[in-house]
C-alpha positions as CSV (number, residue, x, y, z in Angstrom):
1,M,9.2,2.4,11.5
2,A,5.7,2.8,11.1
3,G,3.9,5.9,12.4
4,E,1.0,7.3,13.8
5,I,-0.5,6.8,10.2
6,I,0.4,3.5,9.0
7,G,0.0,2.4,12.9
8,A,-3.6,3.3,12.9
9,F,-4.3,1.8,9.4
10,Q,-2.5,-1.4,10.3
11,E,-4.2,-1.8,13.6
12,E,-7.5,-1.3,12.3
13,R,-6.8,-3.8,8.9
14,E,-5.8,-6.7,11.6
15,R,-8.9,-6.4,13.2
16,L,-11.5,-5.8,10.3
17,N,-10.1,-8.7,9.1
18,E,-10.8,-10.8,11.9
19,I,-14.5,-9.7,11.6
20,V,-14.2,-11.0,8.0
21,M,-13.3,-14.0,8.9
22,R,-15.6,-15.2,11.5
23,Y,-17.8,-14.7,8.4
24,A,-15.4,-16.3,5.3
25,G,-16.8,-18.9,3.0
26,L,-14.4,-20.8,0.7
27,S,-14.8,-18.1,-2.2
28,T,-13.2,-15.4,0.6
29,K,-11.5,-17.4,1.6
30,R,-9.8,-18.2,-1.7
31,F,-9.5,-15.1,-2.2
32,Y,-7.3,-14.2,0.0
33,S,-5.1,-16.5,-0.3
34,L,-4.8,-15.9,-4.0
35,D,-4.2,-11.9,-2.8
36,A,-1.5,-13.5,-0.8
37,Q,0.4,-16.0,-3.3
38,V,-0.1,-13.1,-6.5
39,Y,2.6,-11.2,-4.6
40,R,5.2,-13.5,-3.6
41,E,9.0,-13.7,-5.7
42,G,8.6,-14.9,-9.5
43,A,9.5,-14.2,-13.1
44,L,8.8,-10.7,-10.5
45,P,10.8,-10.2,-8.1
46,A,8.1,-9.2,-5.4
47,R,9.3,-5.5,-4.6
48,T,7.8,-4.9,-8.8
49,K,4.7,-6.7,-8.1
50,E,4.4,-4.6,-4.9
51,L,5.2,-1.2,-7.0
52,L,3.2,-3.0,-9.5
53,G,0.2,-3.2,-6.9
54,L,0.7,0.1,-5.4
55,V,0.0,1.8,-8.9
56,A,-2.7,-0.4,-9.9
57,S,-4.4,0.6,-6.2
58,F,-3.3,4.3,-6.5
59,V,-5.2,4.2,-10.3
60,L,-8.8,2.9,-8.7
61,R,-8.2,5.4,-5.6
62,C,-7.8,2.6,-2.8
63,D,-6.8,4.5,-0.2
64,D,-6.5,1.1,1.8
65,C,-4.9,-0.6,-0.6
66,I,-2.1,2.1,-1.1
67,K,-0.8,2.4,2.5
68,Y,-1.2,-1.5,2.0
69,H,1.5,-1.5,-0.8
70,L,3.4,1.4,0.4
71,V,4.4,-0.9,3.6
72,R,5.2,-3.8,1.9
73,C,6.9,-1.8,-1.0
74,Q,9.1,-0.3,2.3
75,E,9.7,-3.9,3.1
76,E,10.8,-4.8,-0.2
77,G,13.6,-2.0,0.2
78,V,11.8,-0.1,-2.5
79,T,13.8,3.6,-2.6
80,S,11.3,7.5,-2.1
81,E,12.8,7.6,-5.6
82,E,11.5,4.3,-7.1
83,L,7.7,5.1,-5.7
84,E,7.9,8.5,-7.1
85,E,8.4,7.4,-9.9
86,A,5.8,4.4,-9.7
87,L,3.4,7.1,-8.5
88,G,4.6,9.2,-11.7
89,V,3.1,6.6,-13.8
90,G,0.0,6.6,-11.8
91,L,-0.8,10.0,-11.8
92,V,-0.4,10.2,-16.0
93,V,-2.4,7.1,-16.3
94,G,-5.2,7.7,-13.4
95,G,-5.1,11.6,-14.5
96,S,-5.5,14.8,-11.9
97,I,-8.3,12.8,-9.7
98,T,-5.7,10.7,-8.1
99,I,-3.6,13.8,-6.9
100,P,-5.6,13.8,-3.1
101,H,-4.3,10.2,-3.1
102,L,-1.0,11.0,-4.2
103,R,-0.8,13.5,-1.1
104,R,-1.8,11.2,1.3
105,A,0.3,8.3,0.1
106,F,3.4,10.9,0.2
107,E,2.1,11.1,4.1
108,A,2.2,7.7,5.1
109,W,5.3,7.2,2.9
110,T,6.8,10.0,5.2
111,D,4.9,8.1,8.3
112,L,6.7,5.2,6.9
113,Q,10.4,6.7,7.2
114,V,10.4,8.9,10.2
115,P,10.5,7.3,13.6
116,G,7.4,7.8,15.2
117,G,5.6,9.3,12.1
118,V,5.1,12.5,10.2
119,Q,6.9,15.5,11.6
120,E,5.7,19.5,11.0
121,G,7.0,21.1,7.6
122,T,7.7,17.7,6.4
């Protein structure tokens, strides 16, 4: 169940995607389609692909992308321990500049884990 952080992110993402699609030409629509297809089950399981997407987004410091992949990781059954290891790889690759994104990633992950969102003291 998504809390306030993820709920607000998902609402904004949906609203903005609707605006993008009003203007989208063939190239944009093809990119959106490719983005959805690349994360489907294949030689690599979807959960592995989502972890890869998460680490790439983390290293690139895209908070929206991180939140999206955190949601998908939860949907794919990624554990908190797996998430921590994956973000640890991202931290080593991305360096200390990724630490603010690490903080927000774990805050958003906590928001996904606790019914009603992030709780004080967690």
